[in-house]
N, C-alpha and C positions, 0 to 999 in steps of 0.2 A: 298049506298055502297062506294063512292069516298070518303066520309069523315071519313069513318072506316078505310080505307087504311093508313089515316094519322094519325088516333089517335092510331093504334097499335105501330108504332114505337116509337112515343112519350111515350106510356105506358111502353115499353120495356126498353126505356133509363132511365126513371124515376126510375123504378124498379132496374135496374143496378146500379144506382148511390146510391139508399137506401141500396141496399146489400152490396156495397163497403164499405158505412158508417158503417154499422152493424158490418160487419168482422173486419175493423178497431178498433171499439168500443171495440169488443169482444176479440181481440187479446191480446197476453200476452205482453204489452209495459212497459217499464221501464223507467222512466225520472229522471235524477239526475242533480245536480249542483255540480260543482268541483272547489275549489279554487286553483290555483297553486302559490306557493309561493318559494322564494328562499329557496335552503337546507340549506344557513347560516343565522344564526340569531345573531343579536348584542343585547346585553343587559348590564345592570349595568354600563352604561357610566357615566363618572365622569370628571371634571375638576378639577385638583389640582394645588395649588400654594403655595409653602412653607409648605406642608405638609396639608393644608387646603383644603377642598373640598368646591368648589365656586359654587354658582347658575349660571345658565346661562341665561342672557348673560354675560360675564366677562369683567371687567375693566382691561386692560394691560398696564404696564408702560415700557418704555425703559429698557432693561436689565433685565426684568423679564424673569424666566424659568417656564413653566407650563407642566403639564403632562396631556394628555388627554387619560383616560382609559377605556377599555370595554373589555367584555368577548364575544368570537365568539364560538357560537357552530354548528357543522357541524350535521345536522340531517338527512343526506342522510346516505345510507348504503355503499357509495363509497367515494374515495377522490375527493375533489373539488378544483380546481384551483380558485384562485381570487386576485385581486388587492385592497388593502384596499386605500380608498379616504378620506382625511379630508379637508372638505370646510369651510374657514375661511371667515366669512361676517361681515362687519363692520357696526355697527348700528349708529354711528354718526362719524362725522370727515371726513378727506379726503378719497379717494379711495386708496385701497392697491395696491402696485406695485410689492410686493415681494422682496423687498430691505429691508424690515422691519425684516425680519428673518434672523437671524446670523448662526443658526445652527438647524438641526432637526435629531433625531434619532427616528428609528421605531423599536420597539420589539414586536416579535411574539413569545411567551413562551420563549424559551432560545436563539433564535436567535436574534440578534441585526443586524441592516442595518443603515448605516451612510449615511449622505446627500451626493448626488453626487457632484462630481468635474467636472471642464471642461473636464478632461481627462477621467474620469470613467463614464461609461455608464451602466452597468449593475449591478444587485444585489444592488442597492442603491436607496435613497430616491430623487424622482423628486419634484421640487417646479414649478408651474406655476401660472401666474396672468393674469387675463382677466377680464374686465368689472368691475374693482376695487374689485375683489374677489381673494383671495389666495386658490389654490387647491394643496393639498400635496398628491403624489401617493408613495404607497410602491412598491417593486418589486412584481412579482407575487408569492404568497403564496399558499403552497398545504396543503389544510385544511384536516387532515385524518378523515377517516369515524368515525362518533359518538364522536368526540373529543369536547372538551371545553377548549379553549386556553385564557389566559390571554394576552391581547393586549395593547400597548401603543405608544402614539406618545409623544416625549419630545421636545418642542420647545423653544429655547432661542432667544429672541427679541433683535434686535440692539439696543444699548443703546441711539442711536439718534432718536429712534421712538417716536413720539408724544404719549401721553396717549390716549387710545380709548377704546370703549366698542365693544366686538366682540362675535357673535355667533359661535358655533363649531358644524359641524355635520359630524359625522362618517359614512361609507358606505363600503360595499363590492360589487366591480364589478365583476360579473362572466362572463367570455368571452363565446360569442355564436359562435358555429363554424359550 
């Protein structure tokens, strides 16, 4: 009789676990995988020098003026603010300091933004250099819902810049608040 006292709770426990597993198995459970992407999509990037589309990486000579063009689609159903960032990485030669660039203009649709001066800090293009890489930042741009806009960075290199081969990467940073 004493053995039966211990067997009954064990049988009840095993039955409860089995019933729980069966209910979970028979319940209406939906499983899905979601991929979250930026609402801003960049495409059709090109590097253009003297009207010629170049293959990346690009050889630059002192005094060259080049355009990095791309389209930006806002796939969201609302306006999205973002900062355009162009990263210039040398593939050979010395590390970049930022002094290699004489002038930069950023064009988004019909709006044009010039390189910041020492006294100008808003609505202009900023240049930074760190770890041998130059990064160029646009001001904050509002991308209207459903828009597709032509975008361009025009860079004029300092005439004293040594020839070098560079890779250009364009991104849009959407601030997270």
